[in-house]
C-alpha positions in Angstrom: 17.4 14.7 104.8 20.9 16.2 104.7 19.4 19.7 104.3 17.2 19.3 107.3 20.2 18.2 109.4 22.2 21.1 108.2 19.4 23.6 109.0 19.0 22.0 112.5 22.8 22.1 113.1 22.9 25.8 112.1 19.9 26.5 114.3 21.5 24.9 117.3 24.7 27.0 116.6 22.6 30.2 116.5 20.8 29.3 119.7 24.1 28.6 121.5 25.6 31.8 120.3 26.4 34.5 122.9 23.6 37.1 123.1 24.3 40.5 121.6 23.7 43.3 124.0 23.1 46.7 122.7 25.0 49.4 124.5 23.7 52.9 125.1 25.7 56.0 124.2 26.5 56.7 127.8 28.5 53.5 128.5 29.6 52.4 125.1 33.4 52.7 124.7 34.3 55.6 122.4 37.6 56.5 120.9 37.8 59.4 123.4 37.4 57.0 126.4 39.8 54.5 124.9 42.4 57.4 124.8 41.5 58.5 128.3 41.8 54.9 129.7 45.0 54.3 127.8 46.5 57.5 129.2 44.8 57.4 132.6 48.1 58.0 134.5 48.4 61.4 132.8 44.7 62.1 132.6 43.8 61.6 136.2 45.5 64.9 137.1 43.1 66.7 134.8 40.2 64.8 136.3 41.4 65.7 139.8 41.5 69.4 138.8 37.9 69.2 137.6 36.5 67.2 140.5 38.7 68.0 143.5 36.7 65.9 145.9 37.9 62.7 144.2 40.6 61.1 146.2 43.7 59.4 144.9 42.2 56.1 145.9 39.1 57.0 143.9 41.2 57.8 140.8 43.1 54.5 141.2 39.8 52.6 141.4 38.3 54.4 138.4 41.2 53.4 136.1 39.8 55.4 133.2 36.4 53.7 133.3 33.7 56.2 132.5 30.9 54.5 134.5 33.2 54.4 137.5 34.0 58.1 137.2 30.3 59.0 137.0 29.6 56.9 140.1 32.4 58.4 142.1 31.4 61.9 141.2 27.8 61.1 142.2 28.9 59.8 145.5 31.5 62.4 146.4 29.4 65.4 145.4 26.0 64.0 146.5 24.4 64.6 143.2 22.0 62.5 141.0 23.3 60.1 138.5 21.9 62.3 135.7 23.8 65.3 137.0 27.1 63.4 137.3 26.5 62.0 133.8 25.9 65.5 132.5 29.2 66.8 134.1 31.2 63.9 132.6 29.6 64.5 129.2 30.5 68.2 129.3 34.1 67.4 130.4 34.3 64.7 127.7 33.4 67.2 125.0 36.0 69.6 126.4 38.6 66.8 126.5 37.9 65.9 122.9 38.6 69.4 121.8 42.0 69.4 123.5 
């Protein structure tokens, strides 16, 4: 009887556990983006050089968040999400090599 109660208690604990959500490579935090976000004050000048249509307010709102950067580029340049994603991915590869 004790075994059954233990199994039931463990089962309830598993059912009440927070769900694990898989992240895709496009939004999962990477060490590169952790560095970018941590040094956003310095990095946003480089971002502004790459995407001059982004305003200072845009850069403040982005705060080093990759998904926000992709969205702002998409909006300011009138391009698809996929194109904005490709631009950020290319910039990210270049940034890693710096």
